[in-house]
N, C-alpha and C positions, 0 to 999 in steps of 0.2 A: 803414698801419703807424704805430703811435704812437711817440713819442720813447722811451718805456720799452721798447718792443719792439726798437727799433733799438739801444738801449743793451745790452739783453740779448743781441742777436745779436752785437754787437761783443765783449762779455765772453765769450761762448761761443767765438767765433773765436780769441780770445787763449788761452783755456784748452785748446781742443781741438787747437791746432796748435803744435808745439814752436817753430817759426819762423814768425812772422806779420808780414807787411809791409802796412801801410796806405799807399796811394800814390795819386797822380793818374795815372789811366790804368791800363794793365796792363803786366806785364813785356815783353810783345811789342810794345806800343804805349804807351810812357810819354807822359804829357801834359805833363811838365816835366823839365828837366834834373836837378833834385834827385832825383826819383823814378827817372829813368834810371840815375843813378849808384848809388843804393842797391840797386836790383834787379840792376844789373850786377855789383856786388860779390858779392852772393849767388850769381849765376849763375857768376861766375868761380871761386867756391869749390866749386861743384857740389853745393850743399846742397839738400835737399828743403825747400820752403817754400810757404806759402799767401799769397795776395795779395788785397787787396780795394781796388777802385777807389772812392775817396771822392767822386768827382764827380757821380754820378747824383742825389744829394739833399744839400743843404747841411746837413741835420740829421745826416748821418753824421759829418761833420767836427766839428760842434758837440758831439755826444755823445762822440766819440772823445777830443777835447781835454779835455772835462770829466772823463772817466774817467782819462785819463793825466796830466793837468796839463801837457801839452806842447802849445804852440800851433801848431807848424808841421807840415807834411806833406812828406816821408814820415815814418812812425813805424815803427820796427822793434821787435818784441817777441821775446824768446827765453825759453823756459820761463816764460811768463807775466809776465815783467818787461820794462819799457821799457828798451831799449838807448839809443835816441835817434833823432835825425834824420839827414839826409844827411851833414852835416859830421862828426858823431861816427862814423857807420858808415864813412865813407871813411878817417878817421884810424885807426880800429881795423883796417880792411882793410889799409892800408898798413903798419901796425906789426906785423901778424900776430896782434893780439889777437882779432880777429873769428874767424879760423880756430881759434884756441885755444878761444874760447868755444863754438864750434859743434862742436869735436872733429874737425876736418878738417885736412888738410895745407894749408899756405900755398903757393899757386902761386909759381913763380919770377917775380919782377917784373923787368922790364927797367928801364933808366934813365929811362924815360918818366915824367913826373910823374903821369899819370893812366892806368894800364893798363886801366881798365874802360871798355869801349866799348859803343856802342848795339847792335852786332850780336852781343853775347854772348847766346847762347840758353840759357834755363833748362834744366837737366838734368831736374829733377823739380819743376816749379812747378805749383801748382794754384790757379787763380783762384776766388774765392768770389763768387758772384753775389747780392748783396743787392738790386740794382735790380729784380729780378723780384718781390720781395716787397714793394716799396714801394707798389704800386698797391692 
């Protein structure tokens, strides 16, 4: 797969999925704490989203960052627009802005500083497999 094909695949994923998360690993098995928190926030809100693991090929991250202008992973897109990375997603989650953006109810938050935990399971998450197309 060429770099242009990867870029096209990423662009299509952003356009075809209202909520698109590019992350390290998968929501079921995040490969870093930042990706775990971002997917955990979406899972806690119970929203349907698609996720793509950027780790199988370094070109995925390179093309994604070139397209978005954002250097870090994870990257969350909603309605084709970049929302941001883990810190922004968590700030928006905690303030209720993320729920508002996604049109869902904000869950009741305890007094815990980080209510999103690793065992939050996605309600309707769909992984996108680019790695099978890289060969």
